[in-house]
NUMAR-468396 format. One record per residue (C-alpha): x, y, z; residue in three letters. Coordinates in steps of 0.2 Angstrom, whole numbers, padded with zeros to 4 digits, always signed. Each point is the difference from the previous one (the first is absolute). Layout:
% NUMAR-468396
XYZAla;...
***
This chain:
% NUMAR-468396
+0000+0001+0000Met;+0005+0018-0006Ala;-0009+0014+0004Met;-0004+0009-0015Thr;-0004+0019-0003Tyr;-0010+0013-0009Gly;+0000+0018-0003Thr;-0013+0012+0004Val;-0001+0018-0010Thr;+0005+0012+0014Gly;+0011-0012+0011Val;+0018-0001-0004Glu;+0003-0016+0007Lys;-0002-0018-0005Pro;-0017-0004+0012Val;+0001-0019+0005Ser;-0013-0008-0007Arg;-0009-0005+0019Leu;-0002+0014+0011Val;+0003-0004+0018Gln;-0014+0007+0012Gly;+0005+0007+0016Thr;-0016+0003+0008Val;+0003-0011+0016Ala;+0017+0006+0004Leu;+0004+0013+0015Ser;+0016+0005+0010Pro;-0007-0007+0014Lys;+0005-0017-0009Asn;+0017+0007-0009Gln;+0009-0015+0002Asp;-0014-0010-0010Ala;-0003+0012-0013Gly;+0017+0003-0006Phe;+0002-0017-0001Thr;-0014-0002-0013Leu;+0005+0012-0009Leu;+0019-0005-0001Asp;-0007-0017-0006Ala;-0013+0009-0013Val;+0017+0009-0005Tyr;+0010-0014-0003Glu;-0015-0010-0009His;+0001+0016-0014Gly;-0014+0011+0008Gly;+0004+0017-0003Arg;-0018+0007+0001Ala;-0009+0002+0017Phe;-0017+0007+0004Asp;-0005+0011+0015Thr;-0012+0013+0003Ala;-0004+0013+0011His;-0013-0007+0009Gly;+0009-0015+0004Tyr;+0002-0004+0018Gly;+0000+0019+0003Gly;+0012+0003-0009Gly;+0012-0015+0007Asp;+0001-0009-0016Ser;+0008+0016-0008Glu;+0011+0001+0014Arg;+0007-0017+0001Leu;+0001-0002-0020Leu;+0010+0018+0001Gly;+0010-0007+0014Gly;+0006-0015-0008Trp;+0006+0010-0019Ile;+0009+0011+0010Ala;+0009-0014+0012Asp;+0005-0010-0017Arg;+0004+0015-0010Gly;-0012-0006-0015Val;-0010+0016-0004Arg;+0009+0001-0017Asp;-0007-0020-0004Glu;-0017+0000+0006Val;-0019+0007-0007Val;-0009+0007+0014Ile;-0021-0002-0004Leu;-0008+0013+0012Gly;-0018+0003+0003Lys;-0011+0013+0006Gly;-0016+0009+0002Ser;-0007-0014+0011His;-0018+0002+0009Pro;+0003+0005+0017Tyr;-0013+0007+0014Gly;-0014-0001-0013Gly;+0008+0011-0012Arg;+0004-0005-0017Gln;+0016+0008-0001Arg;+0004+0001-0019Val;+0004+0020+0000Thr;+0017+0010-0006Pro;-0002+0004+0017Glu;+0000-0018+0008Asp;+0013-0006-0013Ile;+0012+0013+0004Ala;+0000-0003+0019Ser;+0001-0021-0005Asp;+0017+0003-0013Val;+0007+0012+0015Ala;-0003-0013+0014Glu;+0006-0015-0009Ser;+0015+0007-0005Leu;+0005+0005+0016Gly;-0005-0018+0008Arg;+0011-0008-0013Met;+0014+0012+0001Gly;+0000+0002-0019Val;-0001+0016-0011Glu;-0010-0010-0013Phe;-0012-0014-0003Ile;+0003-0008-0017Asp;-0020-0004-0004Leu;-0014+0008+0010Tyr;-0016-0007-0004Val;-0018+0008+0009Leu;-0006-0015+0012His;-0017+0005-0002Arg;-0012+0009-0012Asp;-0013+0012+0002Asp;-0012+0001-0014Pro;-0009+0015+0005Ser;+0014+0013+0000Val;+0006+0006-0017Pro;+0016-0009-0008Val;+0009+0015-0005Gly;+0007+0008+0017Pro;+0005-0018+0003Ile;+0010-0001-0015Val;+0008+0018+0003Glu;+0003-0004+0018Ala;+0009-0017-0004Leu;+0011+0009-0015Asn;+0005+0014+0011Lys;+0008-0013+0011His;+0007-0009-0015His;+0008+0017-0005Asn;+0008+0002+0017Ala;+0009-0015+0000Gly;-0007-0008+0014Val;-0012-0015-0010Ile;+0005-0007-0016Gly;-0013-0010-0009Ala;-0018+0001+0005Phe;-0016-0009+0000Gly;-0015-0007+0010Gly;-0006-0013+0012Ser;-0017-0006-0001Asn;-0003+0014-0015Trp;-0011-0007-0014Thr;+0006-0002-0017Ala;-0012+0014-0007Ser;+0004+0013+0016Arg;+0020-0003-0007Ile;-0005+0003-0017Ala;-0008+0015+0005Glu;+0015+0006+0009Ala;+0011-0005-0013Asn;-0013+0011-0011Ala;+0002+0015+0012Tyr;+0021-0002-0001Ala;+0001-0003-0020Ala;-0012+0017+0000Glu;+0011+0010+0011His;+0016-0006-0005Gly;+0003-0009+0016Leu;+0007-0017+0005Thr;-0013-0015+0000Pro;-0005-0013+0011Phe;+0015-0014-0003Ala;-0006-0014+0009Val;-0015-0009+0009Ser;-0002-0010+0016Ser;-0016-0010+0000Pro;-0004-0015+0007Asn;+0004-0016-0013Phe;+0002-0018+0003Ser;-0008-0015-0005Leu;-0011-0002+0013Ala;-0017+0014-0001Val;-0005+0010+0014Gln;-0016-0006+0009Val;+0001+0018+0009Thr;+0013+0012+0001Pro;+0013-0002+0016Pro;-0003+0020+0002Trp;-0010+0013-0003Glu;+0005+0008-0017Gly;+0010-0014-0007Cys;-0001-0003-0018Leu;+0002-0016-0008Ser;+0003-0006-0019Val;+0000-0019+0003Ser;-0012-0010-0011Gly;-0011+0004-0013Pro;-0006+0016+0009Asp;+0017+0007-0001Gly;+0003-0005-0018Glu;-0006+0017-0007Ala;+0014+0009+0012Asp;+0014-0012-0005Arg;-0004+0002-0017Ala;+0004+0020+0000Trp;+0016-0004+0011Tyr;+0007-0011-0016Arg;-0007+0013-0012Glu;+0010+0012+0010Gln;+0014-0012+0003Asp;-0001+0008+0019Met;+0008-0009+0012Pro;-0010-0008+0015Ile;+0006-0003+0018Phe;-0013-0014+0007Pro;-0004+0001+0018Trp;-0004-0017+0008Ser;+0006-0009-0017Ser;-0001-0016+0011Leu;-0016+0002+0004Ala;+0003+0005+0018Gly;+0008-0016+0005Gly;-0015-0010-0010Phe;+0013-0010-0011Phe;+0011-0003+0015Ser;-0008-0018+0001Gly;-0005+0002+0018Arg;-0018+0006-0004Phe;-0011-0016-0003Arg;-0020+0000-0003Arg;-0001-0012+0018Asp;+0012+0013+0012Asn;-0007+0018-0005Leu;-0007+0000+0018Asp;+0015-0004+0007Thr;+0010+0017-0003Phe;+0000+0013+0012Thr;+0014+0012-0003Glu;-0005+0015-0008Tyr;+0008-0001-0018Leu;-0006-0018-0001Asp;-0019+0005+0003Thr;+0001+0013-0010Leu;+0006-0012-0017Cys;-0015-0012+0007Val;-0013+0014-0003Thr;+0010+0008-0016Ser;+0004-0016-0009Tyr;-0009-0016+0009Gly;-0009-0003-0015Ser;-0005-0016-0008Glu;+0005+0007-0017Glu;+0017+0005+0008Asn;+0001-0017+0006Phe;-0003-0007-0016Thr;+0014+0011-0006Arg;+0012-0007+0014Leu;-0004-0018-0005Asp;+0006+0003-0017Arg;+0015+0008+0004Val;+0005-0013+0012Glu;-0002-0012-0015Ala;+0011+0011-0011Val;+0012+0002+0015Ala;+0003-0021+0000Lys;+0001+0001-0019Arg;+0014+0012+0001His;+0009-0004+0016Gly;-0003+0015+0008Ala;-0009+0008+0015Ser;-0019+0007-0001Ile;+0007+0018+0003Pro;+0011-0001-0013Gln;-0015-0005-0013Val;-0010+0014+0007Ala;+0012+0013-0002Met;+0007-0007-0016Ala;-0017+0005-0008Tyr;+0000+0018+0008Val;+0018+0002-0010Leu;-0006-0009-0016Ser;-0013+0015-0003Gln;+0004+0009-0017Pro;+0005+0018+0008Gln;+0012+0006+0010Pro;-0002-0009+0016Ile;+0008+0001+0019Phe;-0008-0010+0013Pro;+0003+0007+0017Leu;+0001-0015+0013Val;+0000+0000+0020Gly;+0012-0015+0002Cys;+0007-0003+0018Arg;+0016-0008-0002Thr;+0012+0000-0015Gly;-0005-0019-0003Ala;-0016+0007-0005Glu;+0006+0014-0011Phe;+0011-0014-0008Ala;-0016-0009-0003Asp;-0009+0013-0007Asn;+0016+0005-0010Ala;+0002-0016-0009Ala;-0020+0001-0007Ala;+0012+0012-0014Leu;+0008-0014-0007Asp;-0018-0010-0001Leu;-0010+0002-0016Lys;-0017-0006-0001Leu;-0006-0006-0016Ser;-0018+0010-0008Gln;-0009-0014+0005Ala;+0005+0001+0017Glu;-0003+0017+0002Leu;-0017-0003-0005Asp;-0004-0014+0010Trp;+0006+0008+0016Val;-0010+0016-0002Asp;-0016-0012-0005Leu;-0001+0008-0018Thr;+0003-0016-0008Ser;-0007-0019+0008Glu;+0010-0009-0009Glu;+0015-0006+0011Glu;+0016+0002-0010Pro;+0009-0017-0004Asp;
***
């Protein structure tokens, strides 16, 4: 297994195809966090996802501390997020963007965030001032490329039409949910998924635009870990596990899981590797976000980069076809 890298317009560094999430990391457990990030780095991971809202800033503090301690700022790509709702406010405003960017830079101890996306959208606000605000920070040299997380393709298209009309830099990326499993219900309010048949129109637009997507929960919140079965869903008590059950524990998704397991046996691969290979096989630039807890998990996910599934296998696991591949 060798990590592969892609390019994103506006990001000067190569971007590793897998992006390690840091939502669970904190300076309160610095040694464990540094150990995980070291292992990801050793396996070729050079892109890390964080957000203003993660752990009250602890995710950003831990990531920034590791980058400084290891001296790797020139090598790694930081994907930062801001404008998440707090206290009943949507917070997709120029003022909140400015505040979040400044606080994130301070917490991480960096002068520049390579890729910055708005954590949520507020479709009730005009898109023009948002595009103007992002361009202001881009032109000031504190954010590189930018985009939206949980923004619809039509809203991003509106933003980019405004940018084109006013000679501004457009959104370069999108970060919706996308995985082989289809959400029964969104795990959190304001989340947007482009998985399954209902997401095809948005995925088609991204393909037409050749716009990279950075999908979150690319393994469906752990549904494809192999731990979840039809007969044990009521045994899970941890928050993220119960959230996975609620969001993905449908019979349709278990059929997908059954088929993934069959394809995995055929290839001598793991269930997560086949589910990740499905995501990586999509015909647009794609950089899945992963929440690996150990270096071994990251290496297992990265091995999916070498796993090539046939079109017949892809169609069978996503229920497009009922004909089992030979």
